[in-house]
ZAVOPA-208665 format. One record per residue: residue number from 0; x, y, z of N, C-alpha, C in turn. Coordinates in nm, 2 decimals, always signed. Last residue first. Layout:
<recs>
[NUM, [X, Y, Z], [X, Y, Z], [X, Y, Z]]
...
</recs>
This chain:
<recs>
[94, [-8.76, +8.20, +3.84], [-8.86, +8.12, +3.80], [-8.85, +8.00, +3.90]]
[93, [-8.70, +8.56, +3.79], [-8.66, +8.43, +3.86], [-8.78, +8.33, +3.86]]
[92, [-8.58, +8.84, +3.57], [-8.70, +8.75, +3.64], [-8.63, +8.61, +3.72]]
[91, [-8.34, +8.98, +3.52], [-8.39, +9.03, +3.63], [-8.52, +8.93, +3.69]]
[90, [-8.29, +8.88, +3.28], [-8.17, +8.82, +3.40], [-8.26, +8.87, +3.52]]
[89, [-8.46, +8.98, +3.07], [-8.48, +8.85, +3.11], [-8.41, +8.82, +3.24]]
[88, [-8.43, +9.20, +3.00], [-8.52, +9.23, +3.07], [-8.53, +9.07, +3.14]]
[87, [-8.26, +9.18, +2.73], [-8.22, +9.20, +2.83], [-8.29, +9.20, +2.95]]
[86, [-8.48, +9.02, +2.54], [-8.36, +8.95, +2.59], [-8.30, +9.00, +2.70]]
[85, [-8.61, +9.25, +2.52], [-8.69, +9.11, +2.58], [-8.58, +9.06, +2.63]]
[84, [-8.47, +9.39, +2.37], [-8.52, +9.46, +2.49], [-8.56, +9.32, +2.58]]
[83, [-8.41, +9.25, +2.15], [-8.26, +9.26, +2.21], [-8.32, +9.34, +2.35]]
[82, [-8.67, +9.24, +2.04], [-8.63, +9.14, +2.10], [-8.53, +9.16, +2.18]]
[81, [-8.67, +9.53, +1.92], [-8.76, +9.46, +2.09], [-8.72, +9.32, +2.14]]
[80, [-8.49, +9.53, +1.76], [-8.44, +9.59, +1.88], [-8.55, +9.55, +2.03]]
[79, [-8.43, +9.17, +1.62], [-8.48, +9.35, +1.62], [-8.43, +9.39, +1.74]]
[78, [-8.45, +8.93, +1.43], [-8.35, +8.99, +1.55], [-8.35, +9.14, +1.53]]
[77, [-8.58, +8.79, +1.25], [-8.66, +8.85, +1.35], [-8.58, +8.91, +1.44]]
[76, [-8.42, +8.75, +1.01], [-8.53, +8.83, +1.01], [-8.64, +8.85, +1.10]]
[75, [-8.21, +8.58, +1.15], [-8.16, +8.73, +1.12], [-8.31, +8.78, +1.10]]
[74, [-8.28, +8.38, +1.44], [-8.28, +8.41, +1.31], [-8.28, +8.55, +1.26]]
[73, [-8.11, +8.31, +1.72], [-8.20, +8.40, +1.64], [-8.18, +8.44, +1.51]]
[72, [-7.99, +7.99, +1.83], [-7.96, +8.12, +1.78], [-8.13, +8.22, +1.70]]
[71, [-8.08, +7.91, +2.15], [-8.08, +7.85, +1.97], [-8.07, +8.00, +1.93]]
[70, [-8.06, +7.94, +2.40], [-8.04, +7.80, +2.38], [-8.03, +7.77, +2.20]]
[69, [-8.13, +8.18, +2.49], [-8.01, +8.19, +2.40], [-7.96, +8.04, +2.41]]
[68, [-8.37, +8.24, +2.55], [-8.28, +8.19, +2.66], [-8.16, +8.18, +2.62]]
[67, [-8.47, +8.32, +2.32], [-8.51, +8.43, +2.44], [-8.40, +8.36, +2.56]]
[66, [-8.51, +8.12, +2.20], [-8.44, +8.24, +2.14], [-8.38, +8.34, +2.27]]
[65, [-8.66, +7.91, +2.34], [-8.49, +7.86, +2.34], [-8.44, +8.03, +2.28]]
[64, [-8.91, +8.08, +2.30], [-8.84, +8.07, +2.43], [-8.69, +8.02, +2.39]]
[63, [-8.99, +8.06, +2.02], [-8.95, +8.14, +2.07], [-8.85, +8.14, +2.20]]
[62, [-9.09, +7.77, +1.98], [-8.99, +7.81, +1.90], [-8.93, +7.94, +1.95]]
[61, [-9.27, +7.73, +2.16], [-9.17, +7.62, +2.18], [-9.02, +7.65, +2.09]]
[60, [-9.44, +7.93, +2.12], [-9.35, +7.93, +2.25], [-9.25, +7.85, +2.23]]
[59, [-9.43, +8.07, +1.78], [-9.48, +7.94, +1.89], [-9.38, +7.97, +1.98]]
[58, [-9.46, +8.42, +1.65], [-9.38, +8.28, +1.71], [-9.40, +8.21, +1.78]]
[57, [-9.62, +8.63, +1.69], [-9.69, +8.52, +1.62], [-9.57, +8.41, +1.63]]
[56, [-9.48, +8.82, +1.87], [-9.59, +8.73, +1.92], [-9.63, +8.62, +1.85]]
[55, [-9.33, +8.92, +1.68], [-9.23, +8.83, +1.76], [-9.36, +8.76, +1.83]]
[54, [-9.50, +9.07, +1.52], [-9.43, +9.01, +1.46], [-9.39, +8.88, +1.60]]
[53, [-9.54, +9.29, +1.76], [-9.65, +9.20, +1.71], [-9.60, +9.10, +1.65]]
[52, [-9.27, +9.43, +1.78], [-9.32, +9.32, +1.91], [-9.48, +9.22, +1.84]]
[51, [-9.28, +9.52, +1.56], [-9.18, +9.41, +1.63], [-9.27, +9.35, +1.70]]
[50, [-9.51, +9.71, +1.64], [-9.49, +9.66, +1.51], [-9.39, +9.54, +1.55]]
[49, [-9.38, +9.85, +1.84], [-9.50, +9.81, +1.83], [-9.51, +9.69, +1.72]]
[48, [-9.18, +9.95, +1.71], [-9.15, +9.86, +1.80], [-9.29, +9.77, +1.84]]
[47, [-9.26, +10.15, +1.55], [-9.19, +10.05, +1.48], [-9.19, +9.91, +1.56]]
[46, [-9.42, +10.33, +1.71], [-9.52, +10.24, +1.62], [-9.41, +10.12, +1.56]]
[45, [-9.25, +10.25, +2.05], [-9.26, +10.36, +1.94], [-9.36, +10.26, +1.84]]
[44, [-9.32, +10.18, +2.41], [-9.30, +10.14, +2.25], [-9.32, +10.24, +2.15]]
[43, [-9.43, +10.24, +2.62], [-9.32, +10.37, +2.55], [-9.27, +10.28, +2.44]]
[42, [-9.62, +10.04, +2.73], [-9.68, +10.18, +2.71], [-9.55, +10.28, +2.63]]
[41, [-9.47, +9.84, +2.73], [-9.57, +9.85, +2.62], [-9.62, +10.00, +2.59]]
[40, [-9.30, +9.77, +2.92], [-9.23, +9.87, +2.84], [-9.39, +9.87, +2.77]]
[39, [-9.39, +9.63, +3.19], [-9.29, +9.72, +3.20], [-9.28, +9.82, +3.07]]
[38, [-9.59, +9.42, +3.09], [-9.59, +9.54, +3.18], [-9.49, +9.67, +3.17]]
[37, [-9.39, +9.34, +2.88], [-9.50, +9.43, +2.81], [-9.55, +9.48, +2.94]]
[36, [-9.22, +9.19, +3.06], [-9.16, +9.30, +2.96], [-9.28, +9.40, +2.90]]
[35, [-9.41, +9.05, +3.17], [-9.33, +9.11, +3.24], [-9.30, +9.21, +3.17]]
[34, [-9.50, +8.88, +2.97], [-9.58, +8.93, +3.04], [-9.52, +9.07, +3.15]]
[33, [-9.27, +8.73, +2.87], [-9.33, +8.85, +2.81], [-9.46, +8.94, +2.89]]
[32, [-9.23, +8.57, +3.11], [-9.08, +8.65, +3.03], [-9.17, +8.80, +2.94]]
[31, [-9.47, +8.47, +3.16], [-9.37, +8.55, +3.29], [-9.28, +8.67, +3.21]]
[30, [-9.54, +8.35, +2.96], [-9.63, +8.44, +2.99], [-9.56, +8.57, +3.06]]
[29, [-9.32, +8.17, +2.89], [-9.35, +8.27, +2.82], [-9.44, +8.40, +2.86]]
[28, [-9.40, +8.02, +3.12], [-9.25, +8.07, +3.12], [-9.26, +8.13, +3.02]]
[27, [-9.64, +7.90, +3.04], [-9.62, +7.97, +3.17], [-9.49, +8.05, +3.19]]
[26, [-9.77, +7.90, +2.76], [-9.66, +7.85, +2.81], [-9.63, +7.94, +2.92]]
[25, [-9.98, +8.06, +2.68], [-10.00, +7.92, +2.68], [-9.90, +7.83, +2.77]]
[24, [-10.01, +8.35, +2.67], [-9.90, +8.27, +2.55], [-9.97, +8.09, +2.56]]
[23, [-10.09, +8.58, +2.84], [-10.18, +8.46, +2.79], [-10.12, +8.38, +2.64]]
[22, [-10.01, +8.84, +2.86], [-9.99, +8.73, +2.96], [-10.08, +8.60, +2.92]]
[21, [-9.94, +8.91, +2.57], [-9.85, +8.88, +2.66], [-9.85, +8.82, +2.76]]
[20, [-10.22, +8.94, +2.54], [-10.14, +8.86, +2.49], [-10.00, +8.80, +2.51]]
[19, [-10.27, +9.20, +2.68], [-10.31, +9.05, +2.72], [-10.26, +8.92, +2.64]]
[18, [-10.08, +9.38, +2.55], [-10.05, +9.34, +2.71], [-10.14, +9.21, +2.72]]
[17, [-10.23, +9.36, +2.30], [-10.06, +9.32, +2.30], [-10.02, +9.27, +2.47]]
[16, [-10.47, +9.51, +2.33], [-10.42, +9.33, +2.33], [-10.30, +9.31, +2.32]]
[15, [-10.35, +9.75, +2.46], [-10.43, +9.64, +2.52], [-10.41, +9.50, +2.50]]
[14, [-10.23, +9.84, +2.18], [-10.14, +9.78, +2.29], [-10.22, +9.73, +2.38]]
[13, [-10.50, +9.91, +2.03], [-10.37, +9.76, +2.02], [-10.25, +9.76, +2.08]]
[12, [-10.59, +10.08, +2.21], [-10.68, +9.91, +2.17], [-10.56, +9.82, +2.12]]
[11, [-10.42, +10.27, +2.40], [-10.47, +10.24, +2.26], [-10.52, +10.10, +2.27]]
[10, [-10.43, +10.30, +2.77], [-10.34, +10.24, +2.63], [-10.45, +10.24, +2.53]]
[9, [-10.55, +10.38, +2.97], [-10.46, +10.49, +2.91], [-10.40, +10.45, +2.78]]
[8, [-10.57, +10.07, +3.12], [-10.59, +10.18, +3.14], [-10.50, +10.32, +3.09]]
[7, [-10.48, +9.82, +3.19], [-10.44, +9.86, +3.05], [-10.51, +9.98, +3.02]]
[6, [-10.23, +9.84, +3.44], [-10.37, +9.84, +3.40], [-10.32, +9.87, +3.24]]
[5, [-10.03, +9.57, +3.54], [-10.02, +9.72, +3.48], [-10.14, +9.70, +3.43]]
[4, [-9.93, +9.33, +3.64], [-9.94, +9.42, +3.74], [-9.94, +9.56, +3.68]]
[3, [-10.07, +9.00, +3.51], [-10.05, +9.15, +3.45], [-10.01, +9.25, +3.59]]
[2, [-10.04, +8.72, +3.72], [-10.03, +8.80, +3.60], [-10.04, +8.93, +3.58]]
[1, [-9.91, +8.62, +3.94], [-10.04, +8.55, +3.87], [-10.09, +8.60, +3.74]]
[0, [-9.63, +8.52, +4.11], [-9.70, +8.58, +4.02], [-9.82, +8.53, +3.95]]
</recs>
């Protein structure tokens, strides 16, 4: 997989930026996890979920990946519905 499978056509500017950021994290594992998630969900996220997702994308990959994989506990201040959706989407991905 080399990148997004979803077109940004039809997305508002905020969602387009999030889709791009999801695929351009810096750590390939995170590109795949967040990029695939964004491809599947970015169009359906509510306004509150978009806010949550933006906050999650601010977390550095080296801190965020262990939370997604379960190697590190998720701090209560970032445990949200979108993070749970990301974690739930992960088992179908292979590296």
